[in-house]
C-alpha positions in Angstrom: 0.0 0.0 0.0 1.3 3.4 -1.0 1.3 5.7 2.0 2.8 8.7 0.1 1.0 11.9 0.9 -0.7 13.4 -2.2 0.3 17.1 -2.3 -2.5 19.6 -1.9 -3.1 21.9 -4.8 -4.5 25.3 -3.9 -7.6 26.2 -5.9 -7.1 29.1 -8.3 -7.5 32.5 -6.7 -10.3 34.7 -8.0 -8.7 38.1 -8.8 -11.8 39.8 -10.3 -15.3 38.7 -9.4 -18.3 40.3 -11.1 -21.9 39.2 -10.3 -24.9 40.6 -12.0 -23.1 43.9 -12.8 -25.1 46.7 -14.3 -24.1 50.2 -15.3 -26.5 52.9 -16.5 -25.3 56.3 -17.5 -27.7 59.2 -16.9 -27.8 61.6 -19.9 -29.8 64.7 -20.7 -31.9 62.7 -23.2 -32.4 59.4 -21.6 -30.6 56.7 -19.5 -28.1 54.6 -21.4 -27.4 51.1 -20.1 -23.8 50.2 -20.8 -23.6 46.9 -18.9 -26.4 44.5 -18.1 -26.1 41.5 -15.8 -22.4 40.9 -16.4 -21.1 37.9 -14.3 -17.5 36.8 -14.7 -14.5 35.4 -12.7 -11.0 36.2 -13.7 -8.5 33.9 -11.9 -4.9 34.6 -11.0 -2.6 34.2 -14.0 -5.4 34.3 -16.5 -5.1 36.2 -19.8 -8.6 37.2 -20.6 -9.5 39.1 -23.8 -12.8 41.0 -24.2 -14.1 41.3 -27.8 -17.2 42.9 -29.2 -18.4 45.9 -31.3 -17.7 49.5 -30.3 -20.0 50.6 -27.5 -20.6 47.0 -26.2 -19.1 47.8 -22.7 -15.6 46.2 -23.0 -13.8 49.3 -21.9 -16.5 50.2 -19.5 -16.1 46.9 -17.7 -12.3 47.5 -17.6 -12.9 51.0 -16.2 -15.2 49.5 -13.5 -12.4 47.2 -12.4 -10.1 50.2 -12.2 -12.7 52.3 -10.2 -12.9 54.8 -13.0 -16.6 54.1 -13.4 -19.1 53.2 -10.7 -21.5 50.3 -11.4 -25.2 51.0 -10.7 -26.1 47.4 -9.8 -24.6 44.1 -8.9 -21.3 43.3 -7.2 -17.7 43.7 -8.2 -14.5 42.8 -6.2 -10.8 43.0 -7.1 -8.5 40.9 -5.0 -11.4 40.5 -2.6 -11.8 44.3 -2.2 -13.9 47.0 -3.7 -12.4 48.4 -6.9 -11.7 51.7 -5.1 -9.9 49.8 -2.3 -7.9 47.9 -4.9 -6.9 51.1 -6.6 -5.6 52.5 -3.3 -3.7 49.3 -2.7 -2.1 49.6 -6.1 -3.5 46.3 -7.3 -3.4 47.0 -11.0 -1.6 48.9 -13.8 -3.6 50.4 -16.6 -2.4 50.6 -20.3 -4.6 52.9 -22.4 -5.2 52.9 -26.1 -2.7 55.8 -26.6 0.7 55.6 -24.9 0.0 58.9 -23.1 3.7 59.7 -22.6 4.7 63.2 -21.6 6.8 64.6 -24.5 9.0 66.7 -22.2 10.0 63.8 -20.0 12.4 61.0 -21.1 11.2 57.5 -21.3 12.7 56.7 -17.9 11.1 59.7 -16.3 7.7 58.8 -17.8 8.0 55.4 -16.2 9.1 57.0 -12.9 6.0 59.2 -12.8 3.7 56.9 -10.9 6.6 55.9 -8.6 7.2 59.6 -7.8 3.6 60.1 -7.0 3.6 57.0 -4.8 6.6 58.2 -2.9 9.2 55.6 -3.8 12.8 56.5 -3.1 15.0 57.7 -6.0 17.1 54.5 -5.7 14.1 52.3 -5.8 12.7 54.3 -8.8 16.0 53.8 -10.7 16.0 50.0 -9.9 12.4 49.5 -11.0 12.8 51.5 -14.2 15.9 49.4 -15.1 14.0 46.2 -14.4 10.9 47.1 -16.5 12.9 48.5 -19.4 14.6 45.0 -19.6 11.1 43.3 -19.4 9.8 45.2 -22.4 13.1 45.1 -24.4 13.8 48.8 -24.2 17.2 48.7 -22.5 19.3 51.7 -23.5 16.2 53.8 -24.4 15.5 55.3 -21.0 17.2 58.6 -21.9 15.3 59.0 -25.1 12.2 61.2 -25.5 8.9 59.8 -26.7 9.2 61.5 -30.1 12.4 59.7 -30.7 10.7 56.3 -30.5 8.4 54.4 -32.9 4.7 54.0 -32.0 5.3 50.4 -31.0 8.2 51.3 -28.7 6.1 54.1 -27.1 3.4 51.5 -26.3 6.0 49.2 -24.8 7.2 52.1 -22.6 3.5 52.6 -21.6 3.4 48.9 -20.6 6.7 49.4 -18.6 5.1 52.3 -16.7 2.1 50.2 -15.8 4.5 47.4 -14.6 6.8 49.7 -12.6 5.1 49.3 -9.2 4.7 45.5 -9.7 0.9 45.3 -9.6 -0.5 41.8 -9.9 -3.1 42.8 -12.5 -2.6 44.5 -15.9 -5.6 46.1 -17.5 -5.0 46.8 -21.2 -7.5 48.8 -23.3 -6.7 48.1 -27.0 -3.1 49.0 -26.6 -2.1 47.9 -30.1 -5.2 49.0 -32.0 -3.5 52.0 -33.8 -0.4 50.0 -34.9 0.2 48.4 -38.2 -0.1 44.6 -38.5 3.6 43.8 -38.5 4.3 45.8 -35.4 1.2 44.5 -33.8 2.2 40.9 -34.4 5.7 41.6 -32.9 4.1 43.2 -29.8 1.7 40.3 -29.4 4.6 37.9 -29.3 6.4 40.2 -26.8 3.3 40.5 -24.6 3.0 36.7 -24.4 6.6 36.4 -23.3 6.1 39.2 -20.7 3.0 37.4 -19.4 4.9 34.1 -19.1 7.9 35.8 -17.3 5.8 37.8 -14.8 2.6 35.6 -14.3 0.5 38.7 -14.2 -3.3 38.5 -14.5 -4.2 40.4 -17.7 -7.5 41.7 -18.9 -7.2 42.8 -22.5 -9.7 44.7 -24.7 -9.5 44.2 -28.5 -11.5 44.4 -31.7 -9.3 41.8 -33.4 -10.4 38.2 -33.5 -6.9 36.8 -34.3 -5.3 38.9 -31.5 -7.9 37.7 -29.0 -7.4 34.1 -29.9 -3.6 34.3 -30.1 -3.1 36.0 -26.7 -5.8 34.6 -24.4 -6.5 31.7 -22.0 -10.1 32.8 -22.2 -12.0 35.0 -24.7 -15.1 36.9 -23.5 -17.5 37.7 -26.3 -19.8 40.7 -25.6 -23.0 41.9 -27.3 -24.0 45.3 -28.5 -25.4 47.7 -25.9 -26.5 47.0 -23.3 -23.2 45.1 -22.9 -23.8 41.5 -22.0 -21.5 38.5 -22.0 -22.8 36.1 -24.7 -19.9 33.5 -24.7 -16.8 32.7 -22.7 -14.4 30.5 -24.7 -11.7 28.5 -23.0 -8.6 28.4 -25.2 -7.3 24.9 -26.0 -4.0 26.3 -27.3 -0.7 25.6 -25.5 0.9 28.4 -23.5 3.9 28.4 -25.9 2.5 30.1 -29.0 4.6 30.9 -32.1 2.9 33.2 -34.5 2.4 30.4 -37.0 0.0 28.7 -34.6 -2.6 31.0 -36.2 -2.6 28.7 -39.2 -3.5 25.5 -37.2 -6.9 23.9 -37.2 -7.2 24.4 -33.4 -6.6 28.2 -33.8 -9.0 28.5 -36.7 -11.7 26.6 -34.8 -11.5 29.0 -31.8 -11.5 32.0 -34.2 -14.6 30.6 -35.9 -16.4 30.2 -32.6 -15.6 33.8 -31.7 -16.8 35.0 -35.1 -20.0 33.0 -34.7 -20.6 34.4 -31.2 -20.2 38.0 -32.5 -22.6 37.3 -35.4 -25.1 35.7 -33.0 -25.0 38.9 -31.0 -25.5 41.0 -34.1 -22.0 42.3 -33.4 -20.0 41.3 -36.4 -19.3 43.8 -39.1 -17.2 42.9 -42.2 
């Protein structure tokens, strides 16, 4: 008889928990319901992409997680706290659609900005900037100004800024949407490598089906307003994903399901 003790595996930690989430904006003309009955769990280490048409609530949901919008119904927790408590505890970094770098500050000083606001020592700031520049492959560019970098490099600097205070969660709102396809492919590859090295939990908004399928462990398909989740697709793809995985039957099958989900929600537009 084998008396070896079977090691206990801890259950996955829920990082973001949304239950019956609603958000209605009050306007001069009439109320606009942006989110309706959204329920979702994002677990530690997940890479979750949100896809749907413009105005379906993808970014609104991300902004609720970041305490930039206040839900009008349901419940939302981040690391077991309210979003506002999570914001104050520095639980997440946020990467916006535009890099948002100050042109009069060098790349290093742009990355340092949140660290300065949070009161980190100068030595700690320098060490963190050095580390995140290495993570995003921008070593040697800390002394450059944003206008001296390409659009893709600026976006990598924006990601470095979001990583500088080592938050567990990375919220990314279409960070590569304005870039050309070649640069976008390269940054997709780099983002996957970054995710593998850091084990961050990533919530990622995109309009691109190939991008969502290539990057994600799960893909959340959303309907037109009022934003609802119509499908959550678990990716069968391995964690190691070269770009040519996009030509495999497994990849194309997931992409087809995403496309069908968007069509079913009257969200797909050729």
